[in-house]
Biotite code that builds the C-alpha atoms (Angstrom):
import biotite.structure as struc

atoms = struc.array([
    struc.Atom([-1.948, -11.157, -1.483], chain_id="A", res_id=1, res_name="MET", atom_name="CA", element="C"),
    struc.Atom([0.052, -10.451, -4.495], chain_id="A", res_id=2, res_name="LYS", atom_name="CA", element="C"),
    struc.Atom([-1.498, -8.656, -7.487], chain_id="A", res_id=3, res_name="PHE", atom_name="CA", element="C"),
    struc.Atom([-1.469, -10.320, -10.951], chain_id="A", res_id=4, res_name="ASN", atom_name="CA", element="C"),
    struc.Atom([0.694, -7.507, -12.118], chain_id="A", res_id=5, res_name="GLN", atom_name="CA", element="C"),
    struc.Atom([2.426, -4.550, -10.293], chain_id="A", res_id=6, res_name="PRO", atom_name="CA", element="C"),
    struc.Atom([0.333, -1.433, -10.011], chain_id="A", res_id=7, res_name="LEU", atom_name="CA", element="C"),
    struc.Atom([1.418, 2.172, -9.402], chain_id="A", res_id=8, res_name="THR", atom_name="CA", element="C"),
    struc.Atom([0.507, 4.106, -6.285], chain_id="A", res_id=9, res_name="LEU", atom_name="CA", element="C"),
    struc.Atom([-1.345, 6.664, -8.465], chain_id="A", res_id=10, res_name="GLN", atom_name="CA", element="C"),
    struc.Atom([-3.444, 3.947, -10.222], chain_id="A", res_id=11, res_name="SER", atom_name="CA", element="C"),
    struc.Atom([-4.437, 2.555, -6.857], chain_id="A", res_id=12, res_name="LEU", atom_name="CA", element="C"),
    struc.Atom([-5.295, 6.041, -5.501], chain_id="A", res_id=13, res_name="ALA", atom_name="CA", element="C"),
    struc.Atom([-7.539, 6.709, -8.594], chain_id="A", res_id=14, res_name="LEU", atom_name="CA", element="C"),
    struc.Atom([-9.261, 3.386, -8.157], chain_id="A", res_id=15, res_name="GLN", atom_name="CA", element="C"),
    struc.Atom([-10.060, 3.984, -4.549], chain_id="A", res_id=16, res_name="PHE", atom_name="CA", element="C"),
    struc.Atom([-10.642, 7.741, -4.897], chain_id="A", res_id=17, res_name="GLN", atom_name="CA", element="C"),
    struc.Atom([-8.107, 8.724, -2.280], chain_id="A", res_id=18, res_name="CYS", atom_name="CA", element="C"),
    struc.Atom([-5.238, 11.074, -1.795], chain_id="A", res_id=19, res_name="ASP", atom_name="CA", element="C"),
    struc.Atom([-1.606, 9.919, -1.174], chain_id="A", res_id=20, res_name="PHE", atom_name="CA", element="C"),
    struc.Atom([1.766, 11.464, -0.489], chain_id="A", res_id=21, res_name="VAL", atom_name="CA", element="C"),
    struc.Atom([4.719, 10.110, -2.336], chain_id="A", res_id=22, res_name="GLY", atom_name="CA", element="C"),
    struc.Atom([6.019, 9.079, -5.746], chain_id="A", res_id=23, res_name="ASN", atom_name="CA", element="C"),
    struc.Atom([2.958, 8.398, -8.074], chain_id="A", res_id=24, res_name="PRO", atom_name="CA", element="C"),
    struc.Atom([5.016, 5.961, -10.096], chain_id="A", res_id=25, res_name="GLU", atom_name="CA", element="C"),
    struc.Atom([5.970, 3.809, -7.042], chain_id="A", res_id=26, res_name="LEU", atom_name="CA", element="C"),
    struc.Atom([5.403, 0.190, -7.982], chain_id="A", res_id=27, res_name="SER", atom_name="CA", element="C"),
    struc.Atom([3.088, -1.799, -5.631], chain_id="A", res_id=28, res_name="VAL", atom_name="CA", element="C"),
    struc.Atom([3.129, -5.603, -5.922], chain_id="A", res_id=29, res_name="GLU", atom_name="CA", element="C"),
    struc.Atom([0.523, -6.641, -3.309], chain_id="A", res_id=30, res_name="GLY", atom_name="CA", element="C"),
    struc.Atom([-1.330, -5.940, -0.144], chain_id="A", res_id=31, res_name="ILE", atom_name="CA", element="C"),
    struc.Atom([-0.897, -7.599, 3.207], chain_id="A", res_id=32, res_name="ASN", atom_name="CA", element="C"),
    struc.Atom([-1.735, -7.417, 6.881], chain_id="A", res_id=33, res_name="GLU", atom_name="CA", element="C"),
    struc.Atom([0.764, -5.591, 9.184], chain_id="A", res_id=34, res_name="ILE", atom_name="CA", element="C"),
    struc.Atom([2.384, -8.746, 10.515], chain_id="A", res_id=35, res_name="HIS", atom_name="CA", element="C"),
    struc.Atom([2.999, -10.307, 7.043], chain_id="A", res_id=36, res_name="ARG", atom_name="CA", element="C"),
    struc.Atom([3.787, -7.240, 4.840], chain_id="A", res_id=37, res_name="VAL", atom_name="CA", element="C"),
    struc.Atom([7.040, -7.567, 2.687], chain_id="A", res_id=38, res_name="VAL", atom_name="CA", element="C"),
    struc.Atom([8.876, -5.112, 0.466], chain_id="A", res_id=39, res_name="GLU", atom_name="CA", element="C"),
    struc.Atom([6.645, -3.988, -2.437], chain_id="A", res_id=40, res_name="GLY", atom_name="CA", element="C"),
    struc.Atom([3.393, -4.509, -0.513], chain_id="A", res_id=41, res_name="ASP", atom_name="CA", element="C"),
    struc.Atom([1.088, -1.888, 0.834], chain_id="A", res_id=42, res_name="ILE", atom_name="CA", element="C"),
    struc.Atom([-0.570, -2.170, 4.214], chain_id="A", res_id=43, res_name="VAL", atom_name="CA", element="C"),
    struc.Atom([-3.706, -0.448, 5.649], chain_id="A", res_id=44, res_name="PHE", atom_name="CA", element="C"),
    struc.Atom([-3.934, 0.178, 9.292], chain_id="A", res_id=45, res_name="VAL", atom_name="CA", element="C"),
    struc.Atom([-6.901, 1.221, 11.267], chain_id="A", res_id=46, res_name="ASP", atom_name="CA", element="C"),
    struc.Atom([-5.601, 1.519, 14.742], chain_id="A", res_id=47, res_name="HIS", atom_name="CA", element="C"),
    struc.Atom([-3.116, 4.135, 16.109], chain_id="A", res_id=48, res_name="PRO", atom_name="CA", element="C"),
    struc.Atom([-0.926, 1.373, 17.749], chain_id="A", res_id=49, res_name="LYS", atom_name="CA", element="C"),
    struc.Atom([0.187, 0.255, 14.274], chain_id="A", res_id=50, res_name="TYR", atom_name="CA", element="C"),
    struc.Atom([0.855, 3.597, 12.653], chain_id="A", res_id=51, res_name="TYR", atom_name="CA", element="C"),
    struc.Atom([4.546, 3.750, 13.470], chain_id="A", res_id=52, res_name="ASP", atom_name="CA", element="C"),
    struc.Atom([5.155, 0.116, 12.365], chain_id="A", res_id=53, res_name="LYS", atom_name="CA", element="C"),
    struc.Atom([3.345, 0.738, 9.058], chain_id="A", res_id=54, res_name="ALA", atom_name="CA", element="C"),
    struc.Atom([5.519, 3.721, 8.241], chain_id="A", res_id=55, res_name="LEU", atom_name="CA", element="C"),
])
């Protein structure tokens, strides 16, 4: 899923009240599942077998 406009990593973290490690100004263009993620997307994983692939 692509966002209507790119968001920063910091703005997403504030919205979801979570911590992150990395550049707060990193541009995020969408969110996708692990098997469909493309450059500019973020992905959430909830199982250890996908951790390495997500990084």
